C-alpha positions in Angstrom: 170.1 34.8 20.1 171.5 32.8 23.0 169.8 32.9 26.3 171.3 33.5 29.7 170.7 29.8 30.7 172.7 28.7 27.6 175.8 30.7 28.8 175.5 29.3 32.3 175.4 25.7 30.9 178.5 26.4 28.8 180.4 27.7 31.8 179.4 24.8 34.0 180.7 22.1 31.6 183.1 19.8 33.4 185.8 20.2 30.8 185.7 24.0 31.0 185.7 24.0 34.8 188.6 21.5 34.9 190.7 23.5 32.4 189.9 26.7 34.3 190.9 25.3 37.7 194.0 23.5 36.5 195.4 26.3 34.3 199.0 27.1 34.9 201.1 30.0 33.9 204.8 30.2 33.5 206.6 31.3 36.7 207.5 35.0 36.7 211.2 35.7 36.2 212.9 39.0 36.5 214.9 39.7 33.3 218.6 40.3 33.8 218.3 44.0 32.9 215.6 44.6 35.5 216.5 47.4 37.9 215.2 46.7 41.4 215.7 48.9 44.4 219.4 49.2 45.3 220.7 46.8 47.9 223.9 47.1 50.0 226.8 44.8 49.3 229.6 43.7 51.7 231.7 46.7 50.8 232.4 49.5 53.3 230.8 52.9 52.9 233.3 55.8 53.2 230.6 58.5 53.6 231.7 60.3 50.4 228.0 61.0 49.6 228.4 60.4 45.9 225.2 58.4 45.9 223.2 61.2 47.4 224.7 63.9 45.2 223.8 61.9 42.0 220.3 60.9 43.0 217.6 62.7 40.9 214.8 61.8 43.3 214.5 63.9 46.4 215.0 62.1 49.7 215.4 58.7 48.0 218.7 57.9 49.6 220.4 59.0 52.8 223.8 57.9 54.2 223.4 57.4 57.9 225.7 56.2 60.7 224.5 53.2 62.7 226.6 51.6 65.4 229.6 53.5 64.2 229.2 52.4 60.6 228.1 54.5 57.6 225.5 52.9 55.4 223.2 54.2 52.6 219.5 53.7 53.2 217.0 53.6 50.4 213.4 55.0 50.8 211.4 52.9 48.4 208.6 55.4 48.2 210.9 57.9 46.7 213.4 55.8 44.7 212.8 55.6 41.0 215.3 52.7 40.5 217.4 54.6 37.9 220.7 53.0 39.2 222.7 56.2 39.2 223.7 55.8 42.8 225.2 52.4 42.0 227.2 53.8 39.1 228.3 56.8 41.1 229.5 54.9 44.2 233.3 54.5 44.0 233.4 51.7 46.6 230.7 49.5 45.0 228.6 49.7 48.2 225.3 49.3 46.2 224.0 46.8 43.7 220.9 46.1 41.6 220.5 43.5 38.8 223.4 43.6 36.5 224.3 47.3 36.9 227.2 46.7 39.2 228.7 43.9 37.0 228.3 46.1 33.9 230.0 49.0 35.8 233.0 46.9 36.7 233.3 45.3 33.3 233.2 48.6 31.4 235.3 50.4 34.1 232.5 53.0 34.2 232.7 56.0 36.5 230.5 59.1 36.8 232.1 62.4 37.1 229.8 65.1 38.6 230.4 68.8 38.5 228.1 71.6 39.7 227.0 74.8 38.1 225.9 77.6 40.5 223.5 80.2 39.1 222.4 83.3 41.0 219.3 85.3 40.0 220.6 88.8 40.8 217.0 90.2 40.6 216.1 88.1 43.6 219.4 88.2 45.4 219.4 90.8 48.2 223.1 90.2 49.2 222.2 88.9 52.7 225.2 86.5 52.6 223.2 83.5 54.0 224.4 81.2 51.1 228.0 82.2 51.4 228.1 81.8 55.2 226.2 78.5 55.2 228.5 76.9 52.5 230.6 74.2 54.3 233.4 74.6 51.7 233.5 78.4 52.3 233.7 77.9 56.0 236.6 75.5 55.7 238.5 77.8 53.4 237.8 81.0 55.4 236.8 80.2 59.0 236.6 84.0 59.7 233.9 84.4 57.0 231.7 87.2 58.2 228.0 86.9 58.9 227.4 89.2 56.0 228.9 86.8 53.6 232.0 89.0 52.9 235.4 87.4 52.8 238.9 88.6 52.2 239.9 85.3 50.6 239.8 84.9 46.8 239.7 81.1 47.2 236.1 80.8 48.5 233.4 79.4 46.2 231.3 82.6 46.6 231.1 85.8 48.6 229.2 89.0 48.8 230.9 91.9 47.0 229.4 95.4 46.6 226.0 94.2 47.8 225.6 91.1 45.6 226.7 87.5 45.9 229.3 86.5 43.3 230.6 83.1 42.4 234.4 82.8 42.3 235.3 79.1 42.3 232.4 77.1 41.0 234.7 74.1 40.5 235.0 73.7 44.3 231.3 73.1 44.8 230.4 69.6 46.1 226.7 69.9 45.3 225.4 69.8 48.8 222.9 72.6 48.0 223.2 74.0 51.5 223.3 77.5 49.9 219.9 76.8 48.2 218.4 75.7 51.5 219.5 78.9 53.3 218.5 81.4 50.7 215.3 83.2 51.8 214.5 84.4 48.3 215.3 81.2 46.3 217.8 83.2 44.3 220.5 80.6 44.1 220.4 77.2 42.3 222.9 74.4 42.0 222.6 72.3 38.9 224.3 68.9 38.6 226.3 68.1 35.4 227.1 64.4 35.1 229.7 63.0 32.6 230.2 59.2 32.2 233.8 58.1 31.9 234.8 54.7 30.6 237.9 52.7 30.9 239.9 55.2 32.9 239.1 58.2 30.7 240.0 61.6 32.1 
């Protein structure tokens, strides 16, 4: 059985100390497939909000206007570095690793659609969701505070005391209706389809 003194002597040998102090490791290199936080390119942001709509992490990306120019800003504490914002942006405003190069080479685009579901057990027909919807307001500026509308072109409207979805395909995924529902009765789910090489 070795004593404590023996171990101390072993660790204090000049050869061991020299090898310990002069040890070198290979420099760290990020692999080409590494996905870092998205960075902006020199392309101009058109404020289409595709990056925000596709992002699965709450509050990870916001498109803000600074000095008259729109620009996406990434919150690193929220971003999960999935790269979906890069793939979704039609203007190539964002980049990370080889994602943007791959997107261009493969002519990859992401098509997002939205599914609106209403829990009729929770819905009290207040109309907050219908009135707050920016697409609804654009289609029918005279939309009543009760959420009723005479137009058949709105996304949703209150009919016979309940909110009903008429044109789900017009939804832009902003989720304003969700934010304004007092009973959390409405949900907007994102459905993403990858298209390659100009597929339709």
